[in-house]
N, C-alpha and C positions, 0 to 999 in steps of 0.2 A: 429765640423767645425762651426756650427751655433754660439754656446757659443765663440769660439775664434773670430770670425768676430765682435761679439757683443761685445766683450771686446775691440777689437782693436778701434772699432767706437767710445766708450766711452773715450779711451784715448785721440783719435786725437780731438775730441770736448773739451776737456781740456786743451790741448795745444793751441787751434784756439781762444777761447773766451775770451776776456778780462775783466777783473773785470768790474762788473758795478758799477759807480759811485754813490754815496750815494745821490747825489743832483737830481738824475734824477727823475722825475716825470713822470707819465704815465696819459692821460688823460682818464677821464670817459666815456664810450661810450654811446651815445643815440640813442634811439630805435625810430625812426621816421617813421609814417606811409607812405606806398607807395604812391605817386600821378599818378592819371590817366594821366593828360596833364601837362607837365611842360618844361620850356626852361632853367631852370637853374639846376644843379646838386643837389642832396639831400647831406645836410651836415652831415658827421658822426662824426665830434668832433666838441666841440664850439671853437670859435675863440681865439688862444692864444694872450696872452700879449707878449710885447715886450721882456720881461726878458726869458719867455719860450720858445719864438722862438729861442733865441739865444742859450738856452741849446740845443734844437731839432737839430740844426745845428752842436753843437759840436758832440752830439751822433751820429749823421750820418758818420763824417769824422771819427769816431773812428773803424768803420767796415774795414774788412781785404778784400784786393782785391782778385782775383781769382789766380794769378799768385804768390801772397805772400803764398796764402793757399796750392798750389802744392807745393812750396819749403819747407814749415812745412811739408808736409806729407812727403817728400823725406827725409827729415833731422831726423824724427821721425822713420822712418823704417830702417835707419842705425845705430840707436841706439841699442846695445844689451840689455839694459836693458828691452826694450819693450817686448821683446820675454819672459823674466822670469816673469815678472809681468803678462802678458796675459796666461802664464802657471797656475800661480798663482791663477788669477781670475777664471780660468775654474775649479781649483779644489775645489775652494770654492762654485762657482755655482753647481758644480756636489752633492757636500755634501748636500748644501742646498736643491736641487730638492730631495734628497733622503729624508730628514726628510720631508719637506711639504708633498711628497706622503705618507708618514707614518702618518702625523698628519690629512690628509684628506681621508685617508681610513676608511671605517666604521669598528668599532670594531666586533670581531667574537664573538658572545655570545654561550656560551656552550649548547648543546640542552636541557640536564637535569637539568640545572640551569635556563631556563627560566621561567617565572612565570606561563603561560598557558600549558607548555610541549607541545609545538606545534609540535616539531621535533619528539615527542616520538611516536613511533609505537603503535598501538591499537592491542592487540593479541585478541580480540573479534572479530575484524571485519572479515568477511567471504572474501571479496576481499579487495584489495588495490583501496581505493577510492580519493586518491590524483591523480591531473591532469588528471581527468576523463573527463573533459569537452575540454580537449585539443586535438583535433583531427587533425593529420598529414596527413590523406588521405592516409596513408599505412597498415592501417589494418580495420577490419570490426567494427561497433560499438560495446558498452557494451550489448545492447539487442540483438543483433546478436550471440555474445560469449554467454548470456544465455541462447539461443534456442538452440545452438550446445550442450551445456551440458547438455539441457535436454535430446535431442535425446541420447547422449551418454549414459546417465542414463536408458533410455529405453532400449538401445541395450544391455547395460551390464546384465539386469533383463531378456531380452529375450536369452541371453546365459545361464545364470543359469538356467532357464526352459527347455532349450534346451539338456543340458549337464550334469548338477549336480543333478535335481531335480529326473530324473530317477534314478539315484543311491541310492537314500532315501528307494526305494522299498526294497532293502537288508535288512535294519534294520528295516522294518514292523512287528509288531506283532498282533497276533489275539486279538480281544476284550474279555475280562474277565470281567464280570458284579461285581460290588462290593459285598462283604460277607458281613454277620452279623458283624463283627469283623472290619469293616469299615462303619459308619453310616455317617461320616461327608463327604460333598463336598465341595470343596475350589474352588475359582474361583479367576483368574488372569487376569490383565490387562496388555497389551504389545503394545508398538507402533513403533515396528521393528527397535528398535535401537535408535529412538529419543527420546530425554530428553522432559519429560512431569511431572507435578506436580501430576498427579494422577495416576502415573506407580506403586506406592509403594500399591497402595489399594489393600486388600484381603478382600472376601466374603467367609462366610462359612455357609452353608446351612444343616439343618438335619430335622428330625421329630422326634418328642419325642415317637412315635409308635416305632421307630427302637431301641430306648434306650433299656439296659436292666432294665427296670424298670416296676412295677405293676401298675394298673390301677388308683389307687389312686397318686401314686409319678407321673405319666405323667400327671395326672390334675394338679397336684402343680407345676410342671416343666412349663406347659402353663401358669399358673398364674403367675410364676416367670419373664417368659419372656415377658408378657405384650404386649405393641404394636409390637415388633418383632414376633410375632407368627399370623399365616395366619390362622383364624378359618375355612375357607373355603378350603384350601387345606392341612392344617395340617403339614404346613411346617415353620419352624422358620428361621430368615434370619439376620446375625450378620454381620458387616463390620468395619473394622479398616484401618487407614491411618495415625497415631498418629506417626508411627516410620518412619525411613529413608529408612529400606530395607523392601522388601516383606518378607523374612524369619522371622525378628522379628514381623512383624504383625500377621503373620502365628502363631507363638509359642504363642503370646498373646492371639488370639482366641481361641486356644489349651486348654489352662490354664483358661480361662472364662468357657469352655463350660465342664470343669472337675469340677470347683467350682458349677457350676449349678446342675449339676447331684448331687455332694455331698448334697447339701442344699435341694433338692427333696428327697434324701433319709433319711434325717433326722426325725426320729418318732416325736418329741418332739412338732412340731407344722405342722399339714399338712394343713393348710389354709382351714378347712372344711367351715368355717363360711363366707369365703369369695368369693364372685361369681365370676366366670369367666367372665371378661369385653371384650366385643366386639365392643365397640363403634367407635375404630380407624378403622374397617374395613367396608366398604360399599357394603353389598351382592347385587349382579346383577343379577336381573332376567333374563333369559336367555329364549324367548319364544321356545316352542318346538311344533313339529308338532301334531296334536291330534291322538290319536291311532283309533280312529272312520273313520278319513279320508285314514288312510293307505290302499294302494290296496292289496287286497288278492284274492286267485282264488274264493273264493264264490262270494265276489264282482264282480269280473270281469264276472263271469257267468250270475249273475243278471243283469246285464248293458246291455250284450249281449241280453239277452230274452227281455227286454224293449226294445230295437231298432228295434229288429225283429217283434214285435205285432205293434209298431207305423208304421212300412213300410207297414206292411199287411193291417191295416186300411185305410191308405192313397191309396194304391190301390183299394180297394173295392169302397171309395168315388168316385175315380176318374171316374171307369168304371160306376157306377150309376149317374154321373152329379153333384153330390152334392158336390165335392170338392171346395173350394174357394181359389182361385189365388190370392195371394196378390199383385203382379205385375199387374195383369188386373186392380184392384180394383184402385191403385194407377193411372193407365193411365187413365181411365175414370174420375177420380174426375178432374185431370189438364185439359184435353179436355173441360169438362161441366165449367169448371172456364174460359177459355179462350173465350167461346161463349158469356158467360154473361158479359164479359168485353166489347167484340165488341158492344152488342146491348146498353150498357150503353154509349158509345161514340158516337154510330151512333146518339142516342137521344140529345145528348148536341151539335152535329152539325148542325142539323134541328131545335132547339130551337129557336122562334123568339124572337128580342129585345123590348124595350119600343118603338122605333121608327118604328116598324112594317117592319124592314128589317133585313130578318136573317144574322148572323155572323158567317161565316165557322170559325171552331176552329181545330188549329192543333193537331192531333193524339200523344199522348205522348207513346213513345216506352220504 
């Protein structure tokens, strides 16, 4: 409806206005500052000359009256060509509106063709971090969700400990110490299913005394191990983490120990002229309780006899009146010291001055 009315208005304006004469001239407006007090009106155009005034009068006579305007409108409405032109204009305007809307619409960029790949989902993210700052007050915050997830994990492990862990007792086996055919002890590191770069590390420990070697071969093996051998505990420790899986590192350590044993059994060179180097290890001196101070039955009896004799000696001195009491001696000393202080203070209070008048002194407490 709005487009049809608009086209109708354009048609009426075309029928109503006459052609503007070429000789018509419009005066240039003059911008004059507003005056505070004045009895004459402000001039909005310069004074027109005689010829220009005649042209203006002619232009004013060319305007159409209201009655003529109404008659022209009624005549235009009766004309059937106006309806067809209005429909044609509506169709043209509708098509132009579609073209303009398509031209002004923002282009749609394919998410995988953008430069920064902003719309592409990141599979490494634990949670979707998009629009996290937008809060519509219809849910709890992300921190509260994290706390709930933490409690869910606690409850899951509690259920496992209560219902599944007791079932593992059926798979328990009695401990069997390693035999002489199993001298190697492997140690692994696990982080409970979490990824860690040190998870593939494997450590092997063994003692040269447990190997099927002679004394000379064991000494050569200790020399071959070098700083990996602890001379204080006689245990060798070797680790490996250069491979991706634990099984590969374990296999490498097993092969390395076999090569060391083969080299120790080689009789061509027993390294007899090379001393065993222990500079890599610092021997810690651990203080031990002296044997002479240990409490034995004989020492306990000796101490009891000594205490009994000292008690008998005190009793005899007390009966004879020759026992000296340390507590009484200390009290007598302090009483004598207080008496000396009082005498000294009294002498100062009664001492005459140079003027002949005694001056009382305050006693210091």
